[in-house]
C-alpha positions in Angstrom: 57.0 -3.3 -11.8 60.4 -0.4 -11.9 63.4 -0.5 -11.1 64.0 1.1 -7.6 60.6 -0.4 -6.8 62.5 -4.1 -7.3 65.5 -2.1 -4.8 63.3 -0.4 -2.1 62.0 -4.3 -2.2 65.4 -6.4 -1.8 66.1 -4.0 1.0 63.8 -4.4 2.9 64.0 -8.6 1.8 68.0 -8.7 2.7 66.6 -6.5 6.7 64.4 -9.0 7.3 65.9 -12.2 6.2 68.9 -10.4 8.0 66.5 -10.3 11.3 65.3 -13.7 11.2 68.3 -14.9 10.6 69.6 -13.2 13.7 66.6 -14.4 16.2 66.8 -18.3 15.2 70.3 -18.6 15.9 69.4 -16.2 19.2 67.5 -20.0 20.1 68.3 -22.1 23.2 69.2 -25.2 20.7 68.6 -27.2 23.3 65.0 -26.2 25.5 64.4 -28.0 28.5 61.7 -30.3 28.0 58.4 -30.8 30.3 60.4 -34.6 30.7 62.7 -33.4 32.3 61.1 -31.0 34.5 58.3 -33.4 35.1 61.0 -36.0 36.2 61.6 -34.1 39.6 60.0 -35.8 42.4 57.4 -32.9 44.5 56.4 -31.9 40.9 53.3 -29.5 40.6 50.9 -30.5 37.7 50.4 -27.5 36.5 53.6 -26.3 36.0 54.3 -29.2 34.1 51.7 -28.6 31.4 52.3 -24.6 31.6 55.8 -25.0 30.7 55.1 -28.2 28.1 52.3 -26.0 26.3 55.4 -22.6 26.5 57.8 -25.4 24.7 55.4 -26.1 21.8 54.5 -22.6 21.2 58.4 -21.4 21.1 58.3 -24.2 18.5 55.5 -23.5 16.4 57.3 -19.9 16.7 60.6 -21.2 15.0 58.9 -23.3 12.9 57.1 -19.9 11.2 60.4 -18.2 11.6 61.6 -20.8 9.3 58.5 -21.1 6.7 59.1 -17.5 6.6 63.0 -17.3 6.1 62.6 -19.6 3.4 59.7 -17.6 1.8 61.9 -14.6 1.8 65.1 -15.7 0.5 63.2 -17.4 -2.5 62.1 -13.9 -3.2 65.2 -12.6 -3.0 65.9 -15.6 -6.2 63.3 -14.8 -7.6 63.9 -11.1 -8.1 68.1 -12.8 -8.6 66.7 -14.4 -11.9 64.3 -11.7 -12.9 61.0 -13.6 -12.0 60.2 -11.8 -8.8 56.9 -10.0 -9.4 56.0 -12.9 -11.4 53.1 -15.3 -10.6 54.5 -19.0 -10.6 50.8 -19.7 -11.1 49.5 -17.9 -13.8 52.2 -16.1 -14.7 50.3 -12.3 -14.6 51.6 -9.6 -12.5 51.5 -9.9 -8.5 50.4 -6.2 -7.5 52.7 -4.4 -5.4 51.3 -3.4 -3.0 50.2 -7.2 -2.3 54.2 -7.6 -2.1 54.7 -5.5 0.0 52.6 -6.8 1.9 53.5 -10.2 1.5 57.4 -9.7 0.0 57.0 -13.4 -0.4 54.4 -13.5 -2.2 54.6 -16.1 -5.2 51.0 -15.5 -6.6 48.3 -12.9 -7.4 45.4 -12.1 -5.4 43.5 -14.0 -8.0 45.5 -17.3 -7.7 45.4 -16.9 -4.6 41.9 -16.7 -3.9 41.4 -20.0 -5.7 44.2 -21.6 -4.5 42.2 -20.6 -1.2 39.3 -22.1 -2.5 39.9 -25.1 -3.1 41.6 -26.0 -0.2 38.5 -24.7 1.7 36.1 -27.0 -0.3 38.1 -29.5 0.3 
């Protein structure tokens, strides 16, 4: 991978990190829980169930964003450390097309397939 490709990927990573930070910062820090909603008199149980499901979805999405932020931050550290694009398992280069598809990739496609296959079989 040449320097121009690395700089292009660095730029994309930085943009995505900034976008995720903005979204994460914009989320309400104290969402109303279904327990708070459902303790009021004359509340509809269907509304409570929907509110609870929506809250769980919001938490799942938030957790995914946090994980993505961690992956991207790790990728930026690997760029700065000179190990970006190198498989953390076998040391071989990670394909540029894979890095474009998943900026935070830490494994080459072969190691990733092996890792996924060994966890499916387990």
